[in-house]
C-alpha positions as CSV (number, residue, x, y, z in Angstrom):
1,X,-4.3,-9.8,61.5
2,X,-2.9,-8.2,58.4
3,X,-1.8,-11.6,57.2
4,X,-5.3,-13.1,57.4
5,X,-6.7,-10.2,55.4
6,X,-4.1,-10.7,52.7
7,X,-4.9,-14.4,52.6
8,X,-8.6,-13.7,52.2
9,X,-7.8,-11.3,49.4
10,X,-5.8,-13.9,47.6
11,X,-8.6,-16.4,48.0
12,X,-11.0,-14.0,46.5
13,X,-8.7,-13.3,43.6
14,X,-8.4,-17.0,42.9
15,X,-12.1,-17.4,42.5
16,X,-12.8,-14.2,40.7
17,X,-14.5,-14.2,37.3
18,X,-13.6,-11.5,34.7
19,X,-16.5,-10.5,32.4
20,X,-15.9,-8.6,29.1
21,X,-18.1,-5.7,30.1
22,X,-18.2,-2.6,32.3
23,X,-20.0,-2.9,35.6
24,X,-22.7,-0.5,34.4
25,X,-23.3,-2.7,31.4
26,X,-23.6,-5.9,33.3
27,X,-27.3,-6.2,33.1
28,X,-27.3,-5.7,29.3
29,X,-24.5,-8.2,29.0
30,X,-26.4,-10.9,30.9
31,X,-29.6,-10.2,28.8
32,X,-27.5,-10.6,25.7
33,X,-26.5,-14.0,26.9
34,X,-29.8,-15.2,28.2
35,X,-32.2,-13.4,25.8
36,X,-34.1,-15.2,23.1
37,X,-32.2,-14.6,19.8
38,X,-33.6,-14.7,16.3
39,X,-33.2,-17.9,14.3
40,X,-32.4,-18.8,10.7
41,X,-32.8,-22.4,9.6
42,X,-32.1,-24.1,6.3
43,X,-31.8,-27.6,4.9
44,X,-30.5,-29.2,1.7
45,X,-31.2,-32.7,0.6
46,X,-29.0,-34.8,-1.6
47,X,-25.9,-37.0,-1.5
48,X,-22.7,-36.1,0.3
49,X,-19.4,-37.7,1.4
50,X,-17.5,-36.2,4.2
51,X,-14.5,-37.2,6.4
52,X,-12.2,-35.8,9.0
53,X,-10.8,-33.2,6.7
54,X,-14.3,-31.9,5.6
55,X,-15.5,-31.4,9.2
56,X,-12.3,-29.6,10.1
57,X,-12.7,-27.5,7.0
58,X,-16.2,-26.5,8.1
59,X,-15.0,-25.6,11.6
60,X,-12.2,-23.4,10.2
61,X,-14.5,-21.8,7.7
62,X,-17.0,-20.7,10.4
63,X,-14.4,-19.6,12.9
64,X,-12.5,-17.6,10.3
65,X,-15.6,-15.8,9.1
66,X,-16.9,-14.9,12.6
67,X,-13.5,-13.6,13.7
68,X,-12.9,-11.7,10.5
69,X,-15.8,-9.3,10.8
70,X,-16.0,-8.7,14.5
71,X,-14.2,-9.1,17.8
72,X,-15.2,-12.7,18.7
73,X,-14.2,-15.6,20.9
74,X,-15.2,-19.2,20.7
75,X,-16.6,-20.2,24.1
76,X,-17.6,-23.8,23.1
77,X,-17.5,-26.2,20.2
78,X,-18.9,-29.7,20.2
79,X,-19.2,-32.6,17.8
80,X,-21.8,-35.3,18.5
81,X,-21.5,-38.4,16.4
82,X,-24.3,-40.9,16.0
83,X,-23.7,-44.5,14.8
84,X,-25.8,-47.2,13.2
85,X,-26.4,-48.9,16.6
86,X,-27.9,-45.6,18.0
87,X,-24.9,-45.0,20.2
88,X,-23.5,-41.5,20.4
89,X,-20.1,-39.9,21.1
90,X,-19.8,-36.3,22.3
91,X,-16.5,-34.5,21.6
92,X,-15.9,-31.1,23.3
93,X,-13.3,-29.7,21.0
94,X,-11.7,-29.9,17.5
95,X,-8.6,-31.4,19.1
96,X,-10.6,-34.1,20.7
97,X,-12.2,-34.9,17.3
98,X,-8.8,-35.1,15.6
99,X,-7.5,-37.5,18.1
100,X,-10.7,-39.6,18.3
101,X,-10.6,-43.1,16.8
102,X,-13.6,-45.3,16.9
103,X,-12.5,-48.9,17.6
104,X,-15.9,-50.5,17.4
105,X,-17.1,-51.8,14.0
106,X,-19.7,-49.1,13.5
107,X,-21.0,-46.9,10.8
108,X,-21.3,-43.2,11.4
109,X,-24.7,-42.0,10.3
110,X,-24.9,-38.5,11.8
111,X,-22.6,-35.7,12.7
112,X,-23.8,-32.6,14.6
113,X,-21.6,-29.6,15.0
114,X,-22.3,-26.8,17.4
115,X,-20.5,-23.4,17.9
116,X,-21.0,-20.9,20.7
117,X,-19.4,-17.5,20.2
118,X,-19.2,-14.2,22.2
119,X,-19.3,-11.6,19.5
120,X,-18.7,-7.8,20.0
121,X,-20.5,-6.0,17.2
122,X,-19.3,-2.6,16.3
123,X,-22.7,-1.0,17.0
124,X,-23.1,-2.8,20.4
125,X,-21.6,-1.8,23.7
126,X,-21.0,-5.4,25.0
127,X,-20.5,-8.9,23.5
128,X,-23.5,-11.1,22.7
129,X,-23.8,-14.8,22.4
130,X,-24.3,-16.2,18.9
131,X,-24.8,-19.9,18.2
132,X,-24.5,-22.1,15.1
133,X,-25.7,-25.6,14.7
134,X,-25.0,-27.8,11.6
135,X,-26.0,-31.4,11.0
136,X,-24.9,-34.0,8.5
137,X,-27.4,-36.9,8.4
138,X,-27.0,-39.9,6.0
139,X,-30.5,-41.3,6.7
140,X,-33.1,-41.5,9.4
141,X,-34.2,-39.1,12.0
142,X,-32.1,-36.5,13.7
143,X,-31.9,-33.5,11.5
144,X,-32.4,-29.9,12.6
145,X,-36.0,-28.8,12.6
146,X,-36.8,-26.5,9.7
147,X,-39.8,-25.0,11.5
148,X,-39.0,-23.3,14.8
149,X,-41.5,-20.7,15.9
150,X,-44.4,-20.5,18.3
151,X,-47.1,-20.9,15.6
152,X,-45.2,-23.7,13.6
153,X,-44.7,-27.3,14.5
154,X,-41.3,-28.7,15.2
155,X,-40.8,-31.1,12.2
156,X,-37.5,-32.9,11.7
157,X,-36.3,-32.5,8.2
158,X,-35.9,-36.3,7.8
159,X,-39.7,-36.7,8.0
160,X,-40.1,-34.5,5.0
161,X,-37.4,-35.8,2.7
162,X,-35.6,-39.1,2.5
163,X,-32.0,-39.9,2.0
164,X,-29.1,-37.8,3.1
165,X,-29.4,-34.1,4.0
166,X,-27.4,-31.2,5.5
167,X,-29.2,-28.7,7.7
168,X,-28.1,-25.8,9.8
169,X,-29.5,-23.3,12.2
170,X,-28.1,-19.9,13.3
171,X,-29.1,-18.2,16.5
172,X,-28.2,-14.5,16.2
173,X,-28.9,-11.1,17.7
174,X,-27.8,-9.1,14.7
175,X,-29.7,-9.7,11.5
176,X,-26.9,-8.8,9.1
177,X,-24.5,-11.1,10.9
178,X,-27.0,-14.0,10.8
179,X,-27.7,-13.4,7.1
180,X,-24.0,-13.5,6.4
181,X,-23.5,-16.7,8.2
182,X,-26.5,-18.2,6.5
183,X,-25.1,-17.3,3.1
184,X,-21.7,-18.7,4.0
185,X,-23.2,-22.1,5.2
186,X,-25.6,-22.3,2.2
187,X,-22.8,-21.9,-0.2
188,X,-20.7,-24.5,1.6
189,X,-23.6,-27.0,1.7
190,X,-24.1,-26.7,-2.1
191,X,-20.4,-27.3,-2.5
192,X,-20.5,-30.4,-0.4
193,X,-23.5,-32.0,-2.1
194,X,-22.6,-34.4,-4.9
195,X,-24.1,-33.8,-8.3
196,X,-26.6,-36.3,-9.7
197,X,-26.8,-37.3,-13.4
198,X,-29.7,-35.7,-15.2
199,X,-31.0,-39.0,-16.4
200,X,-31.1,-40.5,-12.9
201,X,-32.5,-37.3,-11.5
202,X,-35.3,-37.3,-14.0
203,X,-36.0,-41.0,-13.5
204,X,-36.1,-40.7,-9.7
205,X,-38.3,-37.6,-9.7
206,X,-40.8,-39.2,-12.1
207,X,-40.4,-42.8,-10.9
208,X,-44.1,-42.9,-10.0
209,X,-45.3,-41.7,-13.4
210,X,-42.9,-44.0,-15.2
211,X,-43.9,-47.1,-13.2
212,X,-47.6,-46.3,-13.6
213,X,-47.2,-45.7,-17.3
214,X,-45.4,-49.1,-17.7
215,X,-48.1,-51.0,-15.8
216,X,-51.0,-49.3,-17.6
217,X,-49.4,-49.8,-21.0
218,X,-48.8,-53.5,-20.3
219,X,-52.3,-54.0,-19.1
220,X,-54.0,-52.0,-21.9
221,X,-52.0,-53.9,-24.6
222,X,-53.2,-57.2,-23.0
223,X,-56.8,-56.0,-23.3
224,X,-56.2,-54.9,-26.9
225,X,-54.9,-58.4,-27.7
226,X,-58.1,-59.9,-26.3
227,X,-60.3,-57.7,-28.4
228,X,-58.1,-58.4,-31.5
229,X,-58.3,-62.1,-31.0
230,X,-62.1,-62.0,-30.5
231,X,-62.5,-59.9,-33.7
232,X,-60.1,-62.2,-35.7
233,X,-62.0,-65.3,-34.6
234,X,-65.4,-63.8,-35.3
235,X,-64.2,-62.8,-38.8
236,X,-62.8,-66.3,-39.5
237,X,-66.0,-68.0,-38.5
238,X,-68.0,-65.6,-40.7
239,X,-65.8,-66.5,-43.6
240,X,-66.5,-70.2,-43.0
241,X,-70.2,-69.6,-42.9
242,X,-70.4,-67.4,-46.0
243,X,-70.7,-70.4,-48.5
244,X,-73.5,-71.9,-46.5
245,X,-75.3,-68.6,-46.0
246,X,-75.4,-67.9,-49.7
247,X,-76.9,-71.4,-50.5
248,X,-80.4,-71.8,-49.0
249,X,-80.3,-75.5,-49.9
250,X,-77.7,-76.4,-47.3
251,X,-79.8,-75.9,-44.2
252,X,-78.7,-79.2,-42.7
253,X,-75.0,-78.3,-43.0
254,X,-75.7,-74.9,-41.4
255,X,-77.4,-76.5,-38.4
256,X,-74.7,-79.1,-38.1
257,X,-72.0,-76.5,-38.0
258,X,-73.9,-74.4,-35.4
259,X,-74.5,-77.5,-33.3
260,X,-70.8,-78.5,-33.5
261,X,-69.7,-75.0,-32.5
262,X,-72.1,-75.0,-29.5
263,X,-71.1,-78.5,-28.5
264,X,-67.4,-77.7,-28.6
265,X,-67.9,-74.8,-26.2
266,X,-65.5,-72.7,-28.2
267,X,-66.7,-69.3,-27.1
268,X,-67.0,-70.4,-23.5
269,X,-63.4,-71.6,-23.5
270,X,-62.3,-68.4,-25.2
271,X,-64.0,-66.1,-22.7
272,X,-62.6,-68.1,-19.8
273,X,-59.1,-67.8,-21.2
274,X,-59.6,-64.1,-21.7
275,X,-60.6,-63.8,-18.0
276,X,-57.6,-65.7,-16.9
277,X,-55.3,-63.8,-19.2
278,X,-56.7,-60.5,-18.0
279,X,-56.2,-61.4,-14.3
280,X,-52.7,-62.6,-15.1
281,X,-51.9,-59.4,-17.0
282,X,-53.2,-57.3,-14.1
283,X,-51.0,-58.9,-11.5
284,X,-48.0,-58.9,-13.8
285,X,-48.6,-55.2,-14.6
286,X,-48.7,-54.4,-10.8
287,X,-45.5,-56.4,-10.3
288,X,-43.7,-54.6,-13.1
289,X,-44.8,-51.2,-11.8
290,X,-43.6,-51.9,-8.3
291,X,-40.3,-53.3,-9.7
292,X,-39.7,-50.2,-11.8
293,X,-40.8,-47.8,-8.9
294,X,-38.5,-49.4,-6.3
295,X,-35.6,-49.5,-8.7
296,X,-35.9,-45.9,-10.0
297,X,-36.8,-44.1,-6.8
298,X,-33.4,-44.5,-5.2
299,X,-31.2,-41.7,-4.0
300,X,-27.5,-41.8,-4.1
301,X,-26.2,-42.8,-0.7
302,X,-24.5,-40.4,1.7
303,X,-21.5,-41.2,3.8
304,X,-19.7,-40.0,6.9
305,X,-16.3,-41.7,6.6
306,X,-15.0,-41.7,10.1
307,X,-14.5,-45.4,10.7
308,X,-13.1,-48.4,8.7
309,X,-16.6,-49.9,8.8
310,X,-18.0,-46.8,7.0
311,X,-15.4,-47.3,4.3
312,X,-16.5,-50.9,3.8
313,X,-20.1,-49.9,3.9
314,X,-19.5,-47.3,1.2
315,X,-18.2,-49.9,-1.3
316,X,-21.2,-52.1,-0.8
317,X,-23.7,-49.2,-0.9
318,X,-22.2,-47.8,-4.1
319,X,-22.4,-51.2,-5.8
320,X,-26.0,-51.6,-4.7
321,X,-26.9,-48.1,-6.0
322,X,-25.4,-49.1,-9.4
323,X,-27.3,-52.3,-9.4
324,X,-30.6,-50.4,-8.8
325,X,-30.1,-48.6,-12.1
326,X,-29.5,-51.9,-13.9
327,X,-32.6,-53.3,-12.2
328,X,-34.7,-50.3,-13.5
329,X,-33.5,-50.9,-17.1
330,X,-34.3,-54.6,-16.7
331,X,-37.8,-53.9,-15.5
332,X,-38.5,-51.8,-18.6
333,X,-37.0,-54.4,-21.0
334,X,-38.8,-57.3,-19.2
335,X,-42.1,-55.5,-19.2
336,X,-41.9,-54.7,-22.9
337,X,-40.6,-58.2,-23.9
338,X,-43.2,-60.0,-21.7
339,X,-46.1,-58.0,-23.0
340,X,-45.1,-58.6,-26.6
341,X,-44.5,-62.3,-26.2
342,X,-47.6,-62.9,-24.1
343,X,-49.8,-61.1,-26.5
344,X,-48.4,-62.9,-29.5
345,X,-48.9,-66.3,-27.8
346,X,-52.4,-65.5,-26.9
347,X,-53.5,-64.1,-30.3
348,X,-51.7,-66.9,-32.2
349,X,-53.3,-69.6,-30.1
350,X,-56.9,-68.3,-30.5
351,X,-56.8,-67.0,-34.0
352,X,-56.4,-70.5,-35.5
353,X,-59.5,-71.4,-37.3
354,X,-61.8,-73.7,-35.2
């Protein structure tokens, strides 16, 4: 009989769970785990380039700060990787991430890090659950929502800004702790983001105005060329008619010249060519504007370098990004050169005396 009791006690001990709280604080401890915490969300747009060491550095940075200030234990850490074929891989520890090697020829497009801590604050009687989420997204959907409240819509950051972005969200039950983690992650995000040259930044931000200005300038110059040609032709014909106008005896010559001018259909041909030239200039102006806009409004690519395919993709994307800038310069040069040459040809052709 005593043996059976001892065995039962052993079985109970094997399946016992130890909680970091006193029995009288059990309800408060559970409410701290299951209660709705406060949330801090933040996002940064820009270009970045991260690899295994960078993700490991973020992990160590967060864990060190959390354990430095309070008694804390990491209860869960996960990394979810998303690839360009929309497949995902979930890794449940940093060690799993270090040993993970993707054998498929895929490009990593997203990396989502998640920490869950039990933190014992100095002014609290029992540990409380704190969570941190951080996302690195090179492009497309999947970022952390920047609005997260009952009266605000859930809007993914990727719908509000294109290109790469880094976002994070802190679930906390202590305001000062949450603010400290927010400051830590904000500073680290700014450190990760790669700087953009002032010229390219200005061009990208004002790409719409630049392309619109190029298109309007090209079209207006074409219209001015038409008016200039019409005025020049009119002035030349007046100069031809002046000797006849001053001599009342040359009525027959006046009539013959007017009849020849009408019979040749000179002004009809001129106005038809003006119409064709204007339509051509309009379409060419639109083409130049779109060319300049698509070339200038290009953000520097972001990369998550976790596979060989990602390394190869980086080389191609960097080259394409450089070519975009060359294309923008070419659009400006071609626009100016085409406008000058077209206007010179048009005015030269029609300002010859009829």
